[in-house]
C-alpha positions in Angstrom: -62.7 29.1 5.5 -60.5 26.2 6.6 -58.3 28.6 8.5 -61.2 30.1 10.4 -62.5 26.7 11.4 -59.0 25.6 12.6 -58.7 28.8 14.7 -62.2 28.3 16.2 -61.4 24.7 17.0 -58.0 25.7 18.6 -59.6 28.4 20.7 -62.3 26.0 21.9 -59.6 23.4 22.9 -57.7 26.1 24.8 -60.8 27.2 26.6 -61.7 23.6 27.5 -58.2 22.8 28.7 -58.3 25.9 30.9 -61.5 24.9 32.5 -60.3 21.3 33.2 -57.0 22.4 34.6 -56.4 21.3 38.2 -55.6 23.8 40.9 -52.3 23.9 42.8 -51.0 20.7 44.4 -49.0 20.6 47.7 -47.0 17.7 49.1 -47.8 16.7 52.7 -44.5 18.3 53.9 -45.3 21.5 52.1 -48.8 21.6 53.5 -47.5 20.9 57.0 -44.8 23.6 56.8 -47.3 26.2 55.5 -50.0 25.3 58.1 -47.4 25.5 60.8 -46.2 28.9 59.5 -49.8 30.1 59.3 -49.7 30.8 55.6 -52.4 28.3 54.7 -55.5 26.9 56.3 -55.2 23.1 56.0 -58.6 21.4 56.0 -59.0 17.6 56.5 -62.2 16.8 54.7 -62.4 13.1 55.8 -65.1 11.7 58.1 -65.1 11.6 61.9 -64.5 7.8 61.7 -61.3 8.4 59.6 -60.2 11.1 62.0 -60.6 8.7 65.0 -58.7 6.0 63.1 -55.6 7.9 62.1 -55.8 11.3 63.8 -55.9 14.6 62.1 -52.8 16.0 60.3 -51.1 18.4 62.8 -52.2 22.0 62.0 -55.3 20.9 60.1 -58.9 21.8 60.8 -61.3 18.8 60.6 -64.4 19.7 58.5 -66.3 16.7 57.2 -67.1 17.2 53.5 -70.4 15.4 54.0 -72.1 18.3 55.7 -75.8 17.8 56.4 -76.5 21.0 54.3 -74.6 19.5 51.4 -71.7 21.1 49.5 -73.0 24.6 50.3 -72.9 23.9 54.0 -69.4 22.5 53.7 -68.3 25.7 51.8 -69.9 27.8 54.5 -67.9 26.0 57.2 -64.7 26.5 55.3 -65.5 30.2 54.7 -66.0 30.6 58.5 -62.5 29.1 59.1 -61.0 31.8 56.8 -63.1 34.6 58.3 -65.2 35.1 55.1 -62.1 35.6 52.8 -62.7 33.7 49.5 -59.1 34.6 48.5 -57.5 33.1 51.7 -55.0 30.3 51.0 -56.6 26.9 51.7 -55.2 23.4 51.3 -57.5 20.4 51.4 -56.5 16.8 52.3 -58.4 13.5 52.4 -57.4 9.9 52.6 -55.8 9.4 49.1 -56.5 12.5 47.0 -59.8 11.6 45.3 -62.2 13.5 47.6 -59.8 16.4 48.0 -59.7 16.8 44.2 -63.5 17.0 44.1 -63.6 19.4 47.1 -61.0 21.6 45.5 -63.2 21.9 42.4 -66.3 22.5 44.5 -64.8 25.3 46.5 -63.4 26.9 43.4 -66.9 26.8 41.8 -68.2 28.6 44.9 -65.8 31.5 44.5 -62.7 30.4 46.5 -59.7 31.5 44.5 -56.7 30.0 46.4 -57.4 26.3 47.0 -54.5 23.8 46.9 -54.9 20.0 47.0 -52.7 17.8 49.1 -53.2 15.1 46.6 -51.1 12.4 48.3 -53.6 12.4 51.1 -53.2 11.1 54.7 -52.8 7.5 53.8 -51.2 7.8 50.3 -51.8 5.9 47.2 -51.2 6.4 43.5 -50.4 10.1 44.1 -47.6 9.4 46.5 -46.8 8.1 50.0 -49.0 10.4 52.0 -48.9 12.2 55.3 -48.6 9.1 57.5 -45.8 7.3 55.6 -43.9 10.5 55.5 -44.1 10.4 59.3 -45.6 13.8 59.7 -47.4 14.5 63.0 -51.0 14.0 63.7 -53.2 15.0 66.6 -56.0 13.0 68.1 -59.5 14.2 67.1 -61.0 15.8 70.2 -64.6 16.2 68.8 -65.1 13.0 66.9 
């Protein structure tokens, strides 16, 4: 009996660990290189005010995660960028990695299967120096 309880507990822990596992992480240079090569759609999920303040990472598409239609509206905007392909490689970036982590999880919960997180973000923080401190290029936001 003890053996069966131990196996059940172990299986439950493995399942829980698998559910909590984070998706792939890219550094800003990796995200920039992949966006430039066209092998990933890089999405800056920050707000228009943030885009105006720092610019948008070169090669990124600016899609505010605070869509008026909520998370489903944001997911629809992302899906439009990848021509309806839930398996298309996507990388999400925010200011410091907190919002992009939530966005990564939200997109995965909506059927996206290839979402990476640029966890250092644009401005950096606890996860690393970030896009700007690594002196990667940015472009002015034209529609902010």
